[in-house]
N, C-alpha and C positions, 0 to 999 in steps of 0.2 A: 336956105332951102336946098334940098338934094333929092334927085330922082335917080333910081336905078331899077333895072329889070331883073327879077329873081328867076330861079330855076323853073318856075311854073309858067314863065312868060308874062307874069303880072308886073306892071309898072308900079313901083312903090315910091311914093313921094313923102318926104319928111319936110314939113314947113319950118321946123325949128329943131334945135338940138334936143334929142330925146333925153330925158332925165330918169325915166322909169322903164327899165328893160326887163323883160321876161325871157329866159332862155329855156328851151324845151329839151335840151339834153346836155350832158357834161362837156362836150367839146366846145359848145358856144359859151357856157359858163366859164370854163377854164380860160378861154381866150379873153374874156372880159377881165378876169383876174390878172392875166399876163400883161395886158396893155394898161394896167393901172386904173381900171374902171369898175372895180368890184362894188363900190358904193352905189353905183347906178342900178345894180341888179336887185330887183324887188321880188323876183320869182325864179325858181329853179326846179329841175327834176329831182326825183328821189335818188338818182344815181350820182348827183353832184354834191352830196353831203360831205364828201371827203375834203372838199375845198375849205381852207382855213376861214372860219367865220361865216360859212355858208348859212348856218341856222341862226345867226345872231341878228339883232335889230328887227326891222320890219319885214325881212325877207320871209317868203312863204314857199313851201313845197307845193308845186302846182300839179303834181302827178295825181292821177286817178286810177281807177281799175282799167288796166289794159292800155294805158297811155295818158296823155295830158288831160286834165280836167278843164273843160271849157269854162265852167263856173268859177273855178279857182283862178284861172288866168285872168278872166274879166274882173274878178274881185280885186286883183292886184293893181288895177287901173294903169295898165302899161301904156307908154308912149310908143313902144316898139316891141315886137315879139320876134326873136331870132329862132329859126327852125332849121336845124340840119336835115339833110336829105333822108337819113335813116328814120327820123321821126315822121316826116311827111309820108314816107312810104307805107307806114302802117296806120297812120292816123290822119289821112288827108281830109276826111270829112270833118273832124274836130277842128283842124287848122282852118278850114274854110268857114266854119261856124264863127270862129274868132274874127276872121277877116270880114265876115258879113256884118259885124258890129262896128265897122269903121275904125278898127284898130289896125295900124300899119303892121303887116306881117311880111317878113323877108325869109324866103325859103332858099337855102343853099343847095347847089348841085352836089352830086356824089364826087368826092375828091378822088382823083386817080393817081396822084403823085404828091411827093413832099412839096414840090413847087406850088401845087394847087392849095395846099394847107397854108403856105406863106401868103398866097394871094387872098385866101379867105380871111386870114388874120388882118391883113391890110384893109380889106373891105369892111370887116366888123368895126375897125377903128373909124373908118369914114362914116359908116351908117350911124354910129353912136356919138359922133362928134369928138372922138378921141384919136384924131388923125395922127398926131405925133407918136403916141404910144403904139398904134397899129403899124406904122411904117418902121419904127425902131425894132419891134419884135420880128416883123417880117424880114427885115434886112439881116437881123441876127441869124434867123433860120437859113436864109439863102447863103450867107457866108459859111455857116456850119456845114451845110450840104456840100458846098464846093470844096471845102477843106477835107471833108471826109472822103469824097470821091477822089480827090487828088492823092490823099494818103494811101488809098487802096487800089489805085489803078494798075499797079504791077504785081499785086498779090494774087495767089491762087484763090479761086472762088469755089468753096464747097457747095454741093447741091443740097438744097433745103426744101422743106415743105411746111407750110403753115396750116394747121388744122384747128378749127374752133367750132365746137358743137356740130361736128360732121360736115362743116363747110371748109373749103380751101380758098385761098386768095390767088387768082390767076393773073394774067396780064391785065393792064389797065385798072389796077387797084392801088389804093394808097399803101396797103400793107405789102403788096408786091414790090412797090418802089422803095419802101423802107428796107426790105430784104436786099434788093440789088444795090441800093446806095450804101448799105452796110457791109458789102463785100460778099454776098451770097448769090448763088444762082437760084432762081425761083423754079423749082421742079414742076409746079402746076402749070406755069406759063410755058415751060419747055414741052409739056405734054399737050399743049394746044388749048388749055383752059383759059378762058377770058372772063373777067369779073369774078364774083363770088359764086361758087358752085358746090353742090353736094358731092361728096366722094364716098 
């Protein structure tokens, strides 16, 4: 048995190792692939079809119009639903409908750094009973980040700006941390922008 509190403040208890996992966006699905647990994924979003074998076997696309389909998620008979923050942000009502059916749902917080992504990877491993795979991938990420930062510490850092559909990534964002860890200066952060903002 394992209990953890998710980003909504909900205490999620898993009485046994979940064997049927639904992931509501590509980051959670890809993490399951990376920790060697793809066979446990029974539902995924339409944006995760790029993953090798995503559409094979009994796996189903649980996307609906404008977000996850509550009906499709429940029909997949999940033991656990993994919900990244971005999905919860625009489909909180649907996620809560799934939770109201006594299905364990774990909502992750918005990652603000590469370290947070490594921690999330480890947490997904723990939640899904794939502890070894989660720790192994998380440690690989942490080592890569440290080596990258060490290799770039004395290099000049060009000023850069990330723009995606009119938004930029300021301070306290995962993308901003990717830029800085990769040897760039984040122009949006230097201009005083925090989080994701329209520009």
